[in-house]
Structures are given as C-alpha cells and as structure tokens.
VEXSE-232204 format. One record per residue (C-alpha): chain; residue in one letter; x, y, z. Coordinates in steps of 0.2 Angstrom, whole numbers, padded with zeros to 4 digits, m for minus. Layout:
<sites>
SITE  chaine  residu     xx     yy     zz
SITE       A       A      X      Y      Z
...
</sites>
This chain:
<sites>
SITE  chaine  residu     xx     yy     zz
SITE       A       M  m0060   0066  m0044
SITE       A       K  m0046   0078  m0047
SITE       A       P  m0047   0093  m0061
SITE       A       I  m0035   0093  m0075
SITE       A       K  m0020   0103  m0069
SITE       A       S  m0004   0099  m0079
SITE       A       T  m0001   0100  m0097
SITE       A       R   0004   0082  m0097
SITE       A       E  m0013   0079  m0090
SITE       A       S  m0022   0089  m0103
SITE       A       L  m0013   0080  m0117
SITE       A       L  m0018   0063  m0111
SITE       A       H  m0036   0070  m0111
SITE       A       L  m0034   0076  m0127
SITE       A       F  m0028   0059  m0133
SITE       A       F  m0042   0050  m0125
SITE       A       W  m0055   0060  m0134
SITE       A       A  m0046   0059  m0151
SITE       A       C  m0047   0040  m0147
SITE       A       V  m0065   0041  m0144
SITE       A       F  m0068   0051  m0160
SITE       A       A  m0058   0039  m0170
SITE       A       F  m0067   0023  m0164
SITE       A       S  m0084   0031  m0167
SITE       A       A  m0080   0037  m0184
SITE       A       A  m0071   0022  m0190
SITE       A       S  m0085   0011  m0184
SITE       A       A  m0097   0021  m0195
SITE       A       N  m0087   0027  m0209
SITE       A       W  m0097   0017  m0222
SITE       A       Y  m0114   0026  m0218
SITE       A       Y  m0109   0044  m0222
SITE       A       A  m0107   0051  m0240
SITE       A       D  m0090   0060  m0237
SITE       A       L  m0078   0066  m0223
SITE       A       Q  m0086   0083  m0219
SITE       A       E  m0102   0074  m0215
SITE       A       L  m0093   0062  m0204
SITE       A       F  m0084   0076  m0195
SITE       A       E  m0099   0086  m0193
SITE       A       V  m0109   0071  m0184
SITE       A       Y  m0095   0064  m0174
SITE       A       G  m0086   0080  m0170
SITE       A       F  m0102   0087  m0164
SITE       A       R  m0106   0070  m0154
SITE       A       V  m0089   0070  m0146
SITE       A       L  m0092   0089  m0140
SITE       A       L  m0108   0083  m0131
SITE       A       Q  m0099   0067  m0124
SITE       A       I  m0085   0079  m0118
SITE       A       T  m0099   0090  m0109
SITE       A       V  m0107   0075  m0101
SITE       A       A  m0090   0068  m0094
SITE       A       Y  m0084   0084  m0086
SITE       A       T  m0100   0089  m0080
SITE       A       I  m0102   0075  m0071
SITE       A       I  m0084   0072  m0067
SITE       A       G  m0079   0089  m0063
SITE       A       F  m0095   0096  m0054
SITE       A       L  m0108   0083  m0051
SITE       A       V  m0097   0069  m0042
SITE       A       P  m0087   0081  m0031
SITE       A       K  m0101   0094  m0028
SITE       A       V  m0116   0083  m0025
SITE       A       L  m0111   0064  m0025
SITE       A       N  m0097   0065  m0013
SITE       A       K  m0108   0075  m0001
SITE       A       K  m0119   0059   0000
SITE       A       R  m0134   0068  m0011
SITE       A       V  m0138   0053  m0021
SITE       A       L  m0155   0058  m0025
SITE       A       L  m0150   0075  m0031
SITE       A       F  m0135   0067  m0041
SITE       A       S  m0148   0055  m0050
SITE       A       I  m0160   0069  m0053
SITE       A       S  m0146   0081  m0060
SITE       A       V  m0138   0067  m0071
SITE       A       L  m0156   0064  m0079
SITE       A       T  m0158   0082  m0083
SITE       A       L  m0141   0083  m0090
SITE       A       F  m0145   0068  m0102
SITE       A       A  m0162   0076  m0105
SITE       A       L  m0153   0093  m0110
SITE       A       I  m0140   0084  m0121
SITE       A       H  m0153   0073  m0130
SITE       A       A  m0162   0090  m0133
SITE       A       V  m0147   0099  m0141
SITE       A       C  m0143   0083  m0151
SITE       A       T  m0160   0081  m0158
SITE       A       L  m0162   0099  m0162
SITE       A       Y  m0145   0098  m0171
SITE       A       L  m0151   0082  m0181
SITE       A       V  m0169   0090  m0186
SITE       A       E  m0163   0108  m0190
SITE       A       Y  m0146   0104  m0198
SITE       A       L  m0141   0086  m0202
SITE       A       V  m0158   0080  m0210
SITE       A       P  m0159   0095  m0220
SITE       A       T  m0141   0096  m0226
SITE       A       Y  m0138   0077  m0229
SITE       A       P  m0156   0070  m0233
SITE       A       S  m0150   0054  m0241
SITE       A       S  m0140   0048  m0225
SITE       A       Y  m0155   0049  m0214
SITE       A       E  m0169   0041  m0225
SITE       A       S  m0168   0025  m0216
SITE       A       F  m0166   0031  m0199
SITE       A       L  m0182   0043  m0200
SITE       A       R  m0192   0028  m0205
SITE       A       R  m0192   0022  m0187
SITE       A       F  m0202   0037  m0182
SITE       A       D  m0221   0039  m0185
SITE       A       N  m0218   0058  m0181
SITE       A       T  m0201   0065  m0188
SITE       A       S  m0202   0082  m0180
SITE       A       F  m0192   0087  m0164
SITE       A       Q  m0206   0082  m0152
SITE       A       G  m0208   0065  m0160
SITE       A       I  m0190   0060  m0160
SITE       A       Y  m0186   0068  m0143
SITE       A       F  m0200   0060  m0134
SITE       A       N  m0196   0042  m0140
SITE       A       F  m0189   0033  m0126
SITE       A       N  m0179   0020  m0136
SITE       A       Q  m0170   0034  m0145
SITE       A       F  m0167   0044  m0128
SITE       A       F  m0161   0028  m0119
SITE       A       S  m0149   0023  m0133
SITE       A       K  m0142   0041  m0135
SITE       A       S  m0140   0042  m0116
SITE       A       L  m0129   0026  m0116
SITE       A       Y  m0118   0034  m0131
SITE       A       Y  m0115   0049  m0122
SITE       A       A  m0112   0042  m0106
SITE       A       Y  m0099   0028  m0111
SITE       A       P  m0084   0039  m0112
SITE       A       C  m0088   0047  m0095
SITE       A       I  m0089   0029  m0088
SITE       A       I  m0071   0025  m0095
SITE       A       L  m0063   0040  m0090
SITE       A       M  m0071   0039  m0072
SITE       A       A  m0064   0021  m0072
SITE       A       I  m0047   0027  m0077
SITE       A       L  m0047   0041  m0064
SITE       A       F  m0053   0031  m0051
SITE       A       Y  m0039   0017  m0053
SITE       A       R  m0025   0031  m0054
SITE       A       E  m0032   0038  m0037
SITE       A       K  m0032   0021  m0030
SITE       A       Q  m0013   0019  m0036
SITE       A       Q  m0009   0035  m0028
SITE       A       L  m0017   0030  m0012
SITE       A       L  m0007   0014  m0013
SITE       A       M   0009   0024  m0015
SITE       A       L   0005   0035  m0001
SITE       A       H   0001   0021   0010
SITE       A       E   0017   0013   0006
SITE       A       K   0027   0029   0009
SITE       A       K   0018   0031   0026
SITE       A       R   0023   0012   0030
SITE       A       E   0040   0015   0026
SITE       A       A   0041   0031   0035
SITE       A       E   0034   0021   0051
SITE       A       L   0046   0008   0049
SITE       A       N   0061   0021   0048
SITE       A       A   0053   0029   0064
SITE       A       L   0054   0011   0071
SITE       A       K   0072   0008   0067
SITE       A       N   0077   0024   0074
SITE       A       Q   0069   0021   0090
SITE       A       L   0077   0002   0089
SITE       A       N   0095   0007   0086
SITE       A       P   0098   0019   0099
SITE       A       H   0089   0008   0111
SITE       A       F   0101  m0007   0107
SITE       A       L   0116   0004   0108
SITE       A       F   0112   0011   0125
SITE       A       N   0111  m0006   0132
SITE       A       T   0127  m0012   0123
SITE       A       L   0137   0003   0128
SITE       A       N   0132   0001   0146
SITE       A       S   0140  m0016   0146
SITE       A       L   0156  m0008   0138
SITE       A       Y   0156   0005   0152
SITE       A       L   0155  m0008   0166
SITE       A       L   0170  m0018   0158
SITE       A       A   0180  m0002   0156
SITE       A       L   0178   0001   0174
SITE       A       K   0184  m0016   0178
SITE       A       K   0200  m0013   0166
SITE       A       S   0195  m0030   0159
SITE       A       D   0204  m0038   0146
SITE       A       K   0188  m0043   0137
SITE       A       T   0185  m0023   0133
SITE       A       V   0194  m0025   0116
SITE       A       R   0184  m0040   0111
SITE       A       V   0168  m0030   0116
SITE       A       I   0174  m0016   0106
SITE       A       E   0177  m0028   0091
SITE       A       N   0160  m0036   0091
SITE       A       L   0151  m0019   0094
SITE       A       S   0161  m0014   0078
SITE       A       H   0153  m0027   0069
SITE       A       I   0136  m0024   0074
SITE       A       L   0138  m0006   0071
SITE       A       D   0143  m0009   0054
SITE       A       Y   0129  m0021   0050
SITE       A       M   0116  m0009   0058
SITE       A       L   0122   0007   0048
SITE       A       Y   0127  m0001   0032
SITE       A       R   0119  m0017   0029
SITE       A       C   0103  m0017   0035
SITE       A       D   0095  m0002   0027
SITE       A       K   0084  m0013   0016
SITE       A       K   0066  m0019   0019
SITE       A       Y   0072  m0037   0019
SITE       A       V   0090  m0045   0023
SITE       A       L   0097  m0063   0022
SITE       A       L   0091  m0072   0038
SITE       A       K   0110  m0079   0040
SITE       A       D   0116  m0062   0042
SITE       A       E   0103  m0058   0055
SITE       A       L   0109  m0074   0064
SITE       A       L   0127  m0069   0062
SITE       A       L   0123  m0053   0070
SITE       A       I   0114  m0062   0084
SITE       A       N   0128  m0073   0087
SITE       A       K   0140  m0058   0089
SITE       A       Y   0128  m0050   0101
SITE       A       I   0127  m0066   0111
SITE       A       E   0146  m0067   0111
SITE       A       L   0147  m0049   0118
SITE       A       E   0135  m0052   0131
SITE       A       Q   0144  m0068   0136
SITE       A       I   0160  m0059   0139
SITE       A       R   0150  m0048   0151
SITE       A       Y   0141  m0061   0160
SITE       A       G   0154  m0075   0159
SITE       A       K   0147  m0092   0168
SITE       A       R   0131  m0084   0175
SITE       A       V   0122  m0088   0158
SITE       A       Q   0121  m0104   0149
SITE       A       I   0116  m0102   0131
SITE       A       S   0110  m0115   0118
SITE       A       F   0107  m0108   0099
SITE       A       D   0101  m0121   0086
SITE       A       E   0098  m0116   0069
SITE       A       S   0092  m0125   0053
SITE       A       I   0091  m0114   0038
SITE       A       T   0095  m0114   0019
SITE       A       G   0104  m0098   0020
SITE       A       E   0093  m0090   0006
SITE       A       E   0079  m0084   0017
SITE       A       Q   0076  m0066   0019
SITE       A       I   0069  m0057   0034
SITE       A       A   0066  m0040   0040
SITE       A       P   0081  m0033   0049
SITE       A       L   0083  m0032   0068
SITE       A       L   0067  m0042   0071
SITE       A       L   0075  m0057   0080
SITE       A       L   0089  m0047   0089
SITE       A       T   0077  m0038   0099
SITE       A       F   0069  m0053   0107
SITE       A       V   0086  m0059   0111
SITE       A       E   0091  m0042   0118
SITE       A       N   0076  m0043   0130
SITE       A       A   0081  m0060   0135
SITE       A       F   0098  m0054   0141
SITE       A       K   0091  m0037   0148
SITE       A       H   0076  m0045   0158
SITE       A       G   0082  m0064   0161
SITE       A       V   0100  m0062   0164
SITE       A       S   0105  m0045   0170
SITE       A       E   0092  m0045   0185
SITE       A       A   0097  m0063   0189
SITE       A       I   0105  m0067   0205
SITE       A       E   0108  m0085   0201
SITE       A       N   0114  m0093   0184
SITE       A       A   0102  m0089   0169
SITE       A       A   0099  m0099   0154
SITE       A       I   0093  m0095   0136
SITE       A       T   0088  m0107   0123
SITE       A       I   0086  m0101   0105
SITE       A       Q   0079  m0112   0091
SITE       A       V   0077  m0105   0072
SITE       A       E   0070  m0117   0059
SITE       A       N   0064  m0115   0041
SITE       A       R   0050  m0128   0038
SITE       A       D   0041  m0126   0021
SITE       A       N   0046  m0108   0019
SITE       A       M   0039  m0105   0037
SITE       A       L   0051  m0098   0050
SITE       A       F   0050  m0104   0067
SITE       A       F   0059  m0094   0080
SITE       A       K   0057  m0100   0098
SITE       A       L   0067  m0091   0112
SITE       A       N   0066  m0097   0131
SITE       A       N   0074  m0088   0145
SITE       A       T   0074  m0090   0164
SITE       A       K   0066  m0077   0173
SITE       A       P   0071  m0071   0191
SITE       A       G   0057  m0076   0203
SITE       A       M   0059  m0060   0213
SITE       A       V   0057  m0048   0199
SITE       A       Q   0039  m0041   0198
SITE       A       Q   0030  m0043   0182
SITE       A       E   0033  m0028   0170
SITE       A       T   0014  m0025   0166
SITE       A       E   0017  m0006   0168
SITE       A       R   0034  m0004   0159
SITE       A       K   0033  m0013   0143
SITE       A       S   0050  m0015   0134
SITE       A       L   0053  m0002   0121
SITE       A       G   0060  m0015   0109
SITE       A       L   0045  m0027   0112
SITE       A       S   0033  m0015   0108
SITE       A       N   0042  m0009   0093
SITE       A       I   0045  m0026   0086
SITE       A       K   0025  m0030   0087
SITE       A       Q   0022  m0014   0077
SITE       A       Q   0036  m0019   0063
SITE       A       L   0028  m0036   0062
SITE       A       E   0010  m0028   0059
SITE       A       L   0017  m0018   0046
SITE       A       L   0029  m0029   0037
SITE       A       Y   0020  m0046   0039
SITE       A       P   0001  m0042   0040
SITE       A       N  m0009  m0058   0042
SITE       A       K   0008  m0068   0039
SITE       A       H   0014  m0070   0057
SITE       A       Q   0010  m0076   0073
SITE       A       L   0018  m0071   0089
SITE       A       H   0015  m0079   0106
SITE       A       I   0023  m0074   0122
SITE       A       V   0021  m0085   0138
SITE       A       E   0026  m0078   0155
SITE       A       K   0027  m0090   0170
SITE       A       S   0034  m0088   0187
SITE       A       N   0051  m0092   0181
SITE       A       T   0052  m0093   0162
SITE       A       Y   0048  m0082   0148
SITE       A       T   0045  m0090   0131
SITE       A       T   0044  m0081   0114
SITE       A       E   0037  m0091   0100
SITE       A       L   0037  m0082   0082
SITE       A       E   0030  m0089   0066
SITE       A       L   0033  m0081   0049
SITE       A       C   0028  m0084   0032
SITE       A       L   0044  m0081   0021
</sites>
C-alpha cells in the first residue's frame, strides 16, 4: 500500500473518515441524549478506527505482511486490537459511564462485573468491538487495492503500446528497405515503370505515416494497401509471378495495421525474388461470422535452403504483435513444404 502523498489524497482520506463518522453517528443518533455525547462517543471511536487502519495499512502490511511474515503479522494485528480494546474500555469505564450514566444502564446489564477487567475480558465484547474497529480498514484496503490494480493495468497498457510502437518502428524501415531496393533496380534500367512505382510508393507511405497510427484500422484500407503493394511488385517482376487475390468482407471490419502486409511482403521476398522460374502467390481473405480467415500460399524455390537460422524480421515481428493485440484470439499456422509455403491466420474480430 502506498502512503498518502498529495493534498488531493489527503482530502479523499478525510472525506472517507467523515463518511465513516456520519454513518456511525446517524445509525445511533436515537441512543444518545445530545449531540455533545454523540460526538464524544463516535469522534473517539473514529480516532481509534483511524489508528487501526493506518497502523495496519501504513506499517504492518508493507513492513511485515509483504515480507511474508504471516505469523508475525497475525500476532501484531491481534495485539493491536487488544490495545485498542483496552483504550476503548478504559474510556468507557472512566469517562463515558460516569459522565452519561443513563445512556449505559442497559448496556452494563450485559456484564456480571462492570469493572474494567469484567468488560475487557468479555470475549463477545472484544470480538464485536474488533470487527467495528476493523471494518473501515478493510474498506480502505479494498479501495487502495483496487486503485493499485487499475494503475498496474494502466502501466501494462502503456507498456504494451510502447512495445507495439517499437515493433511498428522496426516494421516500417524493413518494408521501406525492400521497396526502395525494387525502385533502385528499376531506376538502373531506366524503366518507364519507375513513375508508377513512385506513385504506388507514395500512396503506401501516406498510409503508413498518416493513416495507420491507430491501434485498429479498417480492413478494406489494409487490403487496398496490399493491392498497391502487389501492383508495385508486379511492375518489378512482370510475368515472373502469377497472383490470385480473393476477398470476401463487409467493409466494416477492423484490424491491427500492417499485419497482413507483412505476410505478403515475405511471400515476394522469399518466394518470388529468389525464384528462377515462374512463381505463384494465392491470397484469400474472408470474414465468416466475425472471424477473419487469411490464407496465403506461395511457391518456394526448391534450391533455396530452409531459413531456420535467419528468420524473417517481419514475420517474428508480426508474431509479437499478434500476441499483444490478439491474445488467445488468434491462430497462426505456417506450413513449409519442399516447394510451397502456406500461411493461415484466424483472427477473432
């Protein structure tokens, strides 16, 4: 538990204890002769409740319980309640009963011995008073625990956002590096297609810089981005690659940005650029009952060694993003055969 630090925190605690006093005093207003007696009884009791609460929360929990000294904590709490009960009984016997005898006539009839020892060593009295002095502490601990839980959740969310931003910062330069390589090769050949590549690259950069800075974007915009990327790569490879792209969506689905593009990029990088003969890529995107099914199949050059040692940066990146954004809400299956590479992704939208 954290100690009270700010003025706002102090005011909130003050308001809490004012509510405790008001609740106790209002529930027993009929029992006492006048307001002075009411304030003397419940004002003193609230002071004892404050002592119990902050001794446990501010000292015993952080210094004893948090260090896993459970037995010592239990003994300390019992000792605290014994002391508080002694002070309460002493205040009752030495001040309240002599000052307001009529208010305590019926109360004292419960005891055979109305001395300090007779009241103090009565178990029922000790138990009921201990519960009374403990309940504000329990409420306060529950409130503080809830607030700390919320703060931990906020810290976890900020950490997750920072991780996602770091992953995106890795992904974008990786994608740009591959695309600029394509543009460089076309420029060397003085190809008429260079202008078209620059136009498509401009659209992709505009999307990546200004339209995918949110946690989720429209799936149709992601698919448009993929189409622009495919068009860009087709300009580069021409008839060397055959592409089939089927999509069946409503247009309102949302998805984390740049997820699907990475799989398509890897298909071109490892399935087309290294192929000697014609290559093929098949892409299917479908929304079935709010489940997104994405399947990508690309041919793989048989002479290329399996990439067990140099995993794609984009692919490992995307796996981390899936764990952060879709925990327990996705399934990713990658099947690598001698001449094909298949990626199947299921997302709960």
